[in-house]
Structures are given as C-alpha cells and as structure tokens.
Biopython code that builds the backbone (N, CA, C, O; Angstrom):
import numpy as np
from Bio.PDB.StructureBuilder import StructureBuilder

atoms = [
    (1, "UNK", "N", (9.993, -3.807, 11.018)),
    (1, "UNK", "CA", (10.808, -3.187, 10.557)),
    (1, "UNK", "C", (10.564, -1.828, 10.136)),
    (1, "UNK", "O", (11.270, -0.862, 10.426)),
    (2, "UNK", "N", (9.379, -1.815, 9.341)),
    (2, "UNK", "CA", (8.685, -0.803, 8.948)),
    (2, "UNK", "C", (8.508, 0.499, 9.908)),
    (2, "UNK", "O", (8.934, 1.643, 9.751)),
    (3, "UNK", "N", (7.654, -0.126, 11.063)),
    (3, "UNK", "CA", (7.733, 0.830, 12.126)),
    (3, "UNK", "C", (9.023, 1.741, 12.703)),
    (3, "UNK", "O", (9.076, 2.929, 13.022)),
    (4, "UNK", "N", (10.014, 0.708, 12.702)),
    (4, "UNK", "CA", (11.265, 1.267, 13.365)),
    (4, "UNK", "C", (11.684, 2.158, 12.353)),
    (4, "UNK", "O", (12.244, 3.174, 12.767)),
    (5, "UNK", "N", (11.555, 2.036, 11.113)),
    (5, "UNK", "CA", (11.948, 2.976, 10.192)),
    (5, "UNK", "C", (11.563, 4.255, 10.140)),
    (5, "UNK", "O", (12.312, 5.222, 10.006)),
    (6, "UNK", "N", (10.103, 4.269, 10.272)),
    (6, "UNK", "CA", (9.320, 5.308, 10.880)),
    (6, "UNK", "C", (9.820, 6.123, 11.920)),
    (6, "UNK", "O", (9.993, 7.342, 11.898)),
    (7, "UNK", "N", (10.059, 5.219, 12.947)),
    (7, "UNK", "CA", (10.430, 5.739, 14.259)),
    (7, "UNK", "C", (11.957, 6.570, 13.900)),
    (7, "UNK", "O", (12.169, 7.693, 14.357)),
    (8, "UNK", "N", (12.707, 6.029, 13.245)),
    (8, "UNK", "CA", (13.798, 6.784, 12.697)),
    (8, "UNK", "C", (13.742, 7.841, 12.252)),
    (8, "UNK", "O", (14.566, 8.694, 12.579)),
    (9, "UNK", "N", (12.629, 8.120, 11.268)),
    (9, "UNK", "CA", (12.339, 9.308, 10.487)),
    (9, "UNK", "C", (12.098, 10.187, 11.640)),
    (9, "UNK", "O", (12.937, 11.044, 11.918)),
    (10, "UNK", "N", (11.200, 10.073, 12.223)),
    (10, "UNK", "CA", (10.662, 11.048, 13.146)),
    (10, "UNK", "C", (11.796, 11.398, 14.264)),
    (10, "UNK", "O", (11.828, 12.561, 14.667)),
    (11, "UNK", "N", (12.614, 10.569, 14.722)),
    (11, "UNK", "CA", (13.751, 10.910, 15.445)),
    (11, "UNK", "C", (14.530, 11.944, 14.943)),
    (11, "UNK", "O", (14.668, 13.047, 15.472)),
    (12, "UNK", "N", (15.173, 11.457, 13.633)),
    (12, "UNK", "CA", (16.083, 12.357, 13.019)),
    (12, "UNK", "C", (15.332, 13.650, 12.470)),
    (12, "UNK", "O", (16.051, 14.650, 12.440)),
    (13, "UNK", "N", (14.100, 13.810, 12.057)),
    (13, "UNK", "CA", (13.441, 14.955, 11.745)),
    (13, "UNK", "C", (13.255, 15.853, 12.638)),
    (13, "UNK", "O", (13.370, 17.057, 12.408)),
    (14, "UNK", "N", (12.864, 15.227, 14.050)),
    (14, "UNK", "CA", (12.623, 16.019, 15.284)),
    (14, "UNK", "C", (13.926, 16.658, 15.826)),
    (14, "UNK", "O", (13.927, 17.708, 16.467)),
    (15, "UNK", "N", (15.132, 15.881, 15.492)),
    (15, "UNK", "CA", (16.417, 16.141, 15.823)),
    (15, "UNK", "C", (16.737, 17.519, 15.080)),
    (15, "UNK", "O", (17.151, 18.505, 15.689)),
    (16, "UNK", "N", (16.543, 17.494, 13.937)),
    (16, "UNK", "CA", (17.014, 18.815, 13.225)),
    (16, "UNK", "C", (16.027, 20.083, 13.455)),
    (16, "UNK", "O", (16.425, 21.247, 13.474)),
    (17, "UNK", "N", (14.748, 19.697, 13.617)),
    (17, "UNK", "CA", (13.652, 20.834, 14.015)),
    (17, "UNK", "C", (13.863, 21.253, 15.470)),
    (17, "UNK", "O", (13.369, 22.328, 15.810)),
    (18, "UNK", "N", (14.332, 20.753, 16.093)),
    (18, "UNK", "CA", (14.747, 21.149, 17.545)),
    (18, "UNK", "C", (16.035, 21.923, 17.564)),
    (18, "UNK", "O", (16.243, 22.780, 18.422)),
    (19, "UNK", "N", (16.957, 21.607, 16.561)),
    (19, "UNK", "CA", (18.351, 22.285, 16.722)),
    (19, "UNK", "C", (19.311, 21.426, 17.044)),
    (19, "UNK", "O", (20.475, 21.820, 16.971)),
    (20, "UNK", "N", (19.029, 20.082, 17.466)),
    (20, "UNK", "CA", (19.948, 19.481, 18.069)),
    (20, "UNK", "C", (21.017, 18.802, 17.018)),
    (20, "UNK", "O", (22.181, 18.434, 17.172)),
    (21, "UNK", "N", (20.169, 18.792, 15.934)),
    (21, "UNK", "CA", (21.059, 18.111, 14.905)),
    (21, "UNK", "C", (21.513, 18.984, 13.583)),
    (21, "UNK", "O", (20.788, 19.958, 13.379)),
    (22, "UNK", "N", (22.349, 18.837, 12.863)),
    (22, "UNK", "CA", (22.628, 19.620, 11.417)),
    (22, "UNK", "C", (21.379, 19.570, 10.663)),
    (22, "UNK", "O", (20.525, 18.792, 11.089)),
    (23, "UNK", "N", (21.137, 20.203, 9.704)),
    (23, "UNK", "CA", (20.134, 20.179, 8.931)),
    (23, "UNK", "C", (20.311, 18.848, 7.742)),
    (23, "UNK", "O", (19.379, 18.312, 7.142)),
    (24, "UNK", "N", (21.661, 18.542, 7.629)),
    (24, "UNK", "CA", (21.915, 17.477, 6.627)),
    (24, "UNK", "C", (21.246, 16.485, 7.077)),
    (24, "UNK", "O", (20.702, 15.735, 6.266)),
    (25, "UNK", "N", (21.113, 16.217, 8.673)),
    (25, "UNK", "CA", (20.423, 14.727, 9.134)),
    (25, "UNK", "C", (18.946, 14.506, 8.767)),
    (25, "UNK", "O", (18.338, 13.458, 8.985)),
    (26, "UNK", "N", (18.424, 15.628, 8.175)),
    (26, "UNK", "CA", (17.036, 15.749, 7.559)),
    (26, "UNK", "C", (17.164, 14.947, 6.165)),
    (26, "UNK", "O", (16.108, 14.460, 5.760)),
    (27, "UNK", "N", (18.021, 14.797, 5.579)),
    (27, "UNK", "CA", (18.173, 13.719, 4.541)),
    (27, "UNK", "C", (17.995, 12.104, 4.960)),
    (27, "UNK", "O", (17.390, 11.239, 4.326)),
    (28, "UNK", "N", (18.752, 11.969, 6.297)),
    (28, "UNK", "CA", (18.534, 10.688, 6.672)),
    (28, "UNK", "C", (16.949, 10.227, 7.253)),
    (28, "UNK", "O", (16.446, 9.108, 7.350)),
    (29, "UNK", "N", (16.464, 11.447, 7.553)),
    (29, "UNK", "CA", (15.092, 11.125, 7.913)),
    (29, "UNK", "C", (14.091, 10.769, 6.640)),
    (29, "UNK", "O", (13.255, 9.866, 6.683)),
    (30, "UNK", "N", (14.316, 11.621, 5.516)),
    (30, "UNK", "CA", (13.753, 11.473, 4.306)),
    (30, "UNK", "C", (14.077, 9.986, 3.847)),
    (30, "UNK", "O", (13.130, 9.349, 3.384)),
    (31, "UNK", "N", (15.208, 9.423, 3.922)),
    (31, "UNK", "CA", (15.583, 8.322, 3.325)),
    (31, "UNK", "C", (15.137, 7.384, 4.304)),
    (31, "UNK", "O", (14.709, 6.323, 3.848)),
    (32, "UNK", "N", (15.138, 7.515, 5.452)),
    (32, "UNK", "CA", (14.052, 6.451, 6.150)),
    (32, "UNK", "C", (12.811, 6.312, 5.792)),
    (32, "UNK", "O", (12.189, 5.320, 5.412)),
    (33, "UNK", "N", (12.455, 7.577, 5.972)),
    (33, "UNK", "CA", (10.710, 7.565, 5.604)),
    (33, "UNK", "C", (10.343, 6.949, 4.372)),
    (33, "UNK", "O", (9.238, 6.410, 4.315)),
    (34, "UNK", "N", (11.327, 6.941, 3.068)),
    (34, "UNK", "CA", (11.112, 6.636, 1.934)),
    (34, "UNK", "C", (11.505, 5.219, 1.905)),
    (34, "UNK", "O", (10.957, 4.513, 1.059)),
    (35, "UNK", "N", (12.347, 4.708, 2.678)),
    (35, "UNK", "CA", (12.740, 3.230, 2.781)),
    (35, "UNK", "C", (11.625, 2.451, 3.350)),
    (35, "UNK", "O", (11.134, 1.491, 2.755)),
    (36, "UNK", "N", (11.149, 2.948, 4.733)),
    (36, "UNK", "CA", (9.644, 2.504, 5.113)),
    (36, "UNK", "C", (8.434, 2.158, 4.436)),
    (36, "UNK", "O", (7.689, 1.204, 4.660)),
    (37, "UNK", "N", (8.314, 3.292, 3.359)),
    (37, "UNK", "CA", (7.247, 3.237, 2.545)),
    (37, "UNK", "C", (7.397, 2.123, 1.268)),
    (37, "UNK", "O", (6.419, 1.519, 0.827)),
    (38, "UNK", "N", (8.647, 1.965, 0.793)),
    (38, "UNK", "CA", (9.093, 1.099, -0.118)),
    (38, "UNK", "C", (9.034, -0.271, 0.549)),
    (38, "UNK", "O", (8.614, -1.199, -0.142)),
    (39, "UNK", "N", (9.444, -0.541, 1.949)),
    (39, "UNK", "CA", (9.370, -1.888, 2.442)),
    (39, "UNK", "C", (8.077, -2.483, 2.628)),
    (39, "UNK", "O", (7.814, -3.645, 2.319)),
    (40, "UNK", "N", (7.134, -1.522, 3.230)),
    (40, "UNK", "CA", (5.675, -1.616, 3.613)),
    (40, "UNK", "C", (5.084, -2.163, 2.158)),
    (40, "UNK", "O", (4.520, -3.248, 2.016)),
    (41, "UNK", "N", (5.306, -1.281, 1.205)),
    (41, "UNK", "CA", (4.613, -1.839, -0.208)),
    (41, "UNK", "C", (5.089, -3.002, -0.649)),
    (41, "UNK", "O", (4.247, -3.757, -1.135)),
    (42, "UNK", "N", (6.254, -3.384, -0.618)),
    (42, "UNK", "CA", (6.860, -4.736, -1.009)),
    (42, "UNK", "C", (6.238, -5.929, -0.107)),
    (42, "UNK", "O", (5.858, -7.007, -0.563)),
    (43, "UNK", "N", (6.204, -5.542, 1.254)),
    (43, "UNK", "CA", (5.607, -6.663, 2.245)),
    (43, "UNK", "C", (4.166, -6.856, 1.528)),
    (43, "UNK", "O", (3.863, -7.978, 1.121)),
    (44, "UNK", "N", (3.313, -5.807, 1.378)),
    (44, "UNK", "CA", (1.901, -5.801, 1.388)),
    (44, "UNK", "C", (1.971, -6.406, -0.134)),
    (44, "UNK", "O", (1.218, -7.377, -0.202)),
    (45, "UNK", "N", (2.496, -6.198, -1.118)),
    (45, "UNK", "CA", (2.515, -6.979, -2.386)),
    (45, "UNK", "C", (2.867, -8.322, -2.305)),
    (45, "UNK", "O", (2.184, -9.180, -2.865)),
    (46, "UNK", "N", (3.935, -8.610, -1.620)),
    (46, "UNK", "CA", (4.396, -10.072, -1.410)),
    (46, "UNK", "C", (3.153, -10.897, -0.742)),
    (46, "UNK", "O", (2.793, -12.018, -1.102)),
    (47, "UNK", "N", (2.605, -10.164, 0.238)),
    (47, "UNK", "CA", (1.219, -10.916, 0.876)),
    (47, "UNK", "C", (0.214, -11.167, -0.007)),
    (47, "UNK", "O", (-0.362, -12.254, -0.049)),
    (48, "UNK", "N", (-0.095, -10.050, -0.866)),
    (48, "UNK", "CA", (-1.092, -10.271, -1.901)),
    (48, "UNK", "C", (-0.742, -11.473, -2.577)),
    (48, "UNK", "O", (-1.500, -12.435, -2.453)),
    (49, "UNK", "N", (0.519, -11.596, -3.432)),
    (49, "UNK", "CA", (0.827, -12.668, -4.119)),
    (49, "UNK", "C", (0.833, -14.133, -3.722)),
    (49, "UNK", "O", (0.548, -15.098, -4.431)),
    (50, "UNK", "N", (1.257, -14.112, -2.305)),
    (50, "UNK", "CA", (0.970, -15.222, -1.379)),
    (50, "UNK", "C", (-0.418, -15.785, -1.519)),
    (50, "UNK", "O", (-0.722, -16.915, -1.899)),
    (51, "UNK", "N", (-1.269, -14.726, -1.118)),
    (51, "UNK", "CA", (-2.568, -15.149, -1.147)),
    (51, "UNK", "C", (-3.443, -15.530, -2.278)),
    (51, "UNK", "O", (-4.519, -16.118, -2.169)),
    (52, "UNK", "N", (-2.852, -15.119, -3.429)),
    (52, "UNK", "CA", (-3.436, -15.443, -4.604)),
    (52, "UNK", "C", (-2.960, -16.751, -5.157)),
    (52, "UNK", "O", (-3.765, -17.468, -5.751)),
    (53, "UNK", "N", (-1.631, -17.138, -4.997)),
    (53, "UNK", "CA", (-1.215, -18.307, -5.191)),
    (53, "UNK", "C", (-2.001, -19.419, -4.322)),
    (53, "UNK", "O", (-2.303, -20.463, -4.900)),
    (54, "UNK", "N", (-2.330, -19.260, -3.031)),
    (54, "UNK", "CA", (-2.729, -20.256, -2.137)),
    (54, "UNK", "C", (-4.361, -20.299, -2.547)),
    (54, "UNK", "O", (-5.044, -21.309, -2.375)),
    (55, "UNK", "N", (-4.853, -19.103, -3.091)),
    (55, "UNK", "CA", (-6.611, -18.993, -3.247)),
    (55, "UNK", "C", (-7.181, -18.676, -1.761)),
    (55, "UNK", "O", (-8.339, -19.017, -1.522)),
    (56, "UNK", "N", (-6.566, -18.163, -0.951)),
    (56, "UNK", "CA", (-7.071, -17.814, 0.282)),
    (56, "UNK", "C", (-7.778, -16.243, 0.174)),
    (56, "UNK", "O", (-8.294, -15.729, 1.166)),
]
sb = StructureBuilder()
sb.init_structure("model")
sb.init_model(0)
sb.init_chain("A")
sb.init_seg("    ")
for serial, (resi, resn, name, xyz) in enumerate(atoms, 1):
    if name == "N":
        sb.init_residue(resn, " ", resi, " ")
    sb.init_atom(name, np.array(xyz, "f"), 0.0, 1.0, " ", f" {name:<3s}", serial, name[0])
structure = sb.get_structure()
C-alpha cells in the first residue's frame, strides 16, 4: 500500500509540474505522500510491537 501511495504522489506532482493538471492537484500529491508516511510508520510500529510481544 505504501509504495502505491508514493507512486500516486509522484504522478500527481509530476502532472502539476508538467502542466497537465491544475495546481490544485498538488494538494492531492501532498496528501498521498503524507498518507504513505503515516501508513508506513504505523506498519513499522505494529511490527515492532508484535516482535516485542513474541520476544523475537
């Protein structure tokens, strides 16, 4: 999920930079990038918590 959100961020940002999309789409790219970071952090934290519980 995280890689696809980062890809979406890149696509929307490049679309705005290249002039193919209005500047409002830059917000969509930023939103997707932030979502990818938060999702990645949550998955990392969840993995650490699970490892701590199992003692691995």
